[in-house]
C-alpha positions in Angstrom: -26.4 30.4 5.7 -28.5 33.6 6.7 -29.1 34.4 10.3 -32.8 33.2 10.1 -31.8 29.8 8.8 -33.8 27.3 11.6 -32.3 23.9 12.3 -32.3 21.5 10.0 -32.5 23.4 6.6 -31.0 22.7 3.4 -29.3 24.7 1.4 -29.0 22.9 -2.2 -27.1 23.1 -5.2 -27.1 22.1 -8.6 -24.9 19.7 -10.3 -25.1 20.0 -13.8 -24.0 17.0 -16.3 -23.1 17.2 -19.8 -24.6 14.7 -22.1 -22.7 13.0 -24.8 -22.9 9.8 -26.9 -20.6 7.5 -25.8 -21.1 4.2 -24.4 -18.1 4.3 -21.3 -18.3 3.5 -17.6 -20.1 5.3 -14.6 -18.3 8.3 -13.7 -17.8 9.8 -10.2 -16.4 12.6 -8.3 -16.2 14.3 -5.1 -17.8 17.4 -3.2 -16.2 18.3 -0.3 -17.6 21.1 2.3 -15.3 23.5 4.4 -14.9 26.9 6.1 -12.7 29.4 6.1 -13.8 29.7 10.4 -13.4 26.5 12.2 -14.5 28.7 15.2 -17.6 29.7 13.7 -18.4 26.3 12.2 -18.5 22.8 13.3 -18.1 20.2 10.7 -19.9 17.0 10.3 -19.5 14.7 7.1 -17.8 16.7 4.6 -17.3 14.8 1.3 -19.9 13.3 -1.0 -19.4 11.1 -3.9 -21.1 11.8 -6.5 -21.4 9.0 -9.7 -22.8 10.3 -13.2 -24.6 6.8 -14.5 -23.6 6.1 -17.8 -27.0 6.3 -20.4 -25.8 5.8 -23.8 -26.2 2.0 -25.3 -25.1 0.8 -28.6 -27.1 -1.4 -30.8 -26.5 -4.8 -32.0 -28.5 -7.8 -33.9 -27.9 -11.0 -35.5 -26.7 -10.9 -39.1 -29.1 -13.5 -41.2 -32.3 -15.0 -39.6 -32.1 -18.2 -41.4 -29.1 -20.7 -41.1 -28.6 -23.6 -42.7 -26.2 -25.9 -41.9 -25.8 -29.9 -43.1 -25.6 -32.7 -40.9 -21.9 -33.2 -39.6 -20.6 -30.3 -40.7 -20.4 -26.4 -39.2 -21.8 -23.3 -39.4 -21.2 -20.0 -37.7 -24.0 -17.6 -36.2 -22.6 -13.6 -36.5 -23.5 -10.4 -34.3 -23.5 -7.2 -36.0 -22.6 -3.8 -34.4 -24.9 -0.9 -35.9 -24.9 2.0 -34.0 -22.6 3.0 -31.3 -22.7 6.9 -32.5 -20.7 8.4 -29.9 -17.9 5.0 -30.0 -17.0 2.9 -27.1 -14.8 3.4 -24.6 -15.0 -0.2 -22.6 -16.8 -3.4 -23.8 -20.3 -4.4 -24.6 -21.3 -8.3 -24.6 -24.3 -9.7 -24.9 -25.0 -14.1 -24.6 -26.6 -16.6 -27.0 -29.0 -18.9 -25.8 -30.3 -21.7 -27.7 -33.8 -23.6 -27.7 -33.8 -26.9 -29.1 -36.6 -27.5 -31.0 -36.7 -30.5 -33.3 -32.5 -30.9 -32.8 -31.0 -32.4 -30.4 -27.3 -33.5 -31.9 -25.5 -29.6 -32.4 -23.5 -27.6 -29.9 -23.0 -23.9 -30.1 -19.2 -23.1 -29.0 -18.8 -20.2 -26.6 -22.2 -18.2 -25.8 -21.0 -14.7 -25.0 -20.0 -12.1 -27.3 -18.3 -9.4 -26.3 -17.0 -6.2 -28.5 -14.2 -4.5 -27.1 -13.7 -0.8 -26.8 -12.1 -0.4 -30.0 -15.1 -1.6 -32.4 -16.9 0.4 -34.7 -20.3 0.4 -36.5 -20.4 -3.0 -38.6 -17.9 -5.1 -36.7 -19.0 -8.6 -36.6 -18.6 -11.1 -34.3 -19.2 -15.0 -34.8 -19.5 -18.2 -32.7 -19.0 -21.6 -34.4 -21.6 -24.2 -34.3 -21.0 -27.8 -35.1 -23.5 -30.7 -35.8 -23.3 -34.4 -35.3 -23.5 -36.7 -38.4 -25.4 -40.1 -37.5 -27.1 -42.5 -40.2 -30.8 -42.0 -38.8 -33.2 -40.9 -41.8 -34.7 -38.0 -39.6 -35.6 -35.2 -42.0 -34.4 -31.7 -41.4 -34.4 -30.1 -38.1 -34.3 -26.9 -36.6 -33.3 -24.9 -33.5 -33.5 -21.3 -32.3 -30.8 -18.7 -31.1 -31.2 -15.7 -29.5 -29.5 -12.7 -28.4 -30.0 -11.2 -25.2 -28.5 -8.8 -22.8 -28.2 -8.9 -19.0 -27.9 -4.9 -19.3 -31.0 -3.0 -21.5 -29.0 0.2 -20.4 -25.7 -1.1 -22.3 -27.4 -2.6 -25.4 -30.2 -2.5 -27.5 -31.3 -5.5 -29.8 -32.6 -5.2 -33.2 -32.7 -8.7 -35.1 -32.6 -11.0 -31.8 -33.5 -14.5 -33.2 -32.2 -16.9 -35.7 -33.9 -20.1 -37.1 -30.9 -22.6 -37.7 -32.2 -25.9 -40.1 -30.0 -29.1 -39.9 -30.0 -30.4 -43.1 -30.3 -34.4 -42.7 -27.9 -36.0 -45.1 -29.3 -39.6 -44.6 -30.6 -41.1 -47.5 -32.9 -44.6 -47.8 -30.8 -47.5 -50.1 -32.6 -51.0 -51.3 -31.4 -54.0 -52.1 -32.7 -55.3 -55.6 -35.0 -58.9 -55.0 -33.2 -61.9 -55.9 -34.5 -63.9 -59.3 -33.7 -68.0 -59.9 -31.1 -68.4 -62.1 -30.3 -71.3 -64.7 -27.3 -73.3 -64.5 -25.2 -73.9 -67.6 -24.9 -77.4 -68.6 -21.0 -78.6 -68.4 -20.6 -77.6 -72.0 -21.3 -74.1 -71.7 -24.0 -73.9 -74.2 -26.8 -75.6 -73.8 -29.6 -75.9 -70.7 -31.1 -79.1 -70.2 -34.3 -79.5 -68.2 -35.2 -83.1 -67.4 -38.8 -84.0 -67.3 -40.5 -86.9 -66.2 -43.7 -88.1 -67.4 -46.4 -89.0 -65.5 -48.6 -92.3 -66.8 -52.1 -91.6 -68.0 -54.9 -93.0 -65.5 -57.0 -95.5 -67.8 -60.7 -96.7 -66.1 -60.2 -100.0 -64.8 -62.8 -102.9 -65.7 -64.9 -105.0 -63.1 -66.6 -108.6 -64.3 -70.1 -108.3 -64.4 -71.8 -111.4 -62.3 -72.9 -113.3 -64.8 -69.5 -113.2 -66.8 -70.7 -111.9 -70.3 -71.1 -108.7 -69.8 -68.3 -105.6 -68.6 -69.0 -103.1 -66.3 -67.2 -99.5 -66.8 -66.7 -98.0 -63.6 
């Protein structure tokens, strides 16, 4: 410091940090202040910790935005590592969330997807989707899976949403109408139908008062 330096005057030095494309942890180093003549300088705090914040990110996407699963069976959703130009030196994670839509009888197994530090471009990580079989005629059902991250500095998400369709496997069954059947005769080769005749109704005669004529009613 020159002799003309006033109290509380700060003298600064630049710190240059080279850029890279590696997805890595934040890095730290320490700067210390020393003097060759402690009789001239009384030191206050003498160290400072410098953190280099990593600004590199990996790019991921859902692999396939339409997934069909027959009711009662299982399927899977996969996430692909699309870009990590400088490589990975640490794990990178995303989370899968679901929106029910018209479907409720499904389960997404393990919603956290983690690419290890050894992962390379086009590596995929998949998670299982199970569905429940029922006997309800309900038609096809859908739900949505979305990829999210809590740290946008770590991960850039490309295709982030997939629609899953659960294909209904239930069918309508009908029972044929029952028709009357004829019973065979004891001999097995003829059928006898009995008919009882009804007597015909004839008009009745009433004698006339004089006894010599007939009135037909």
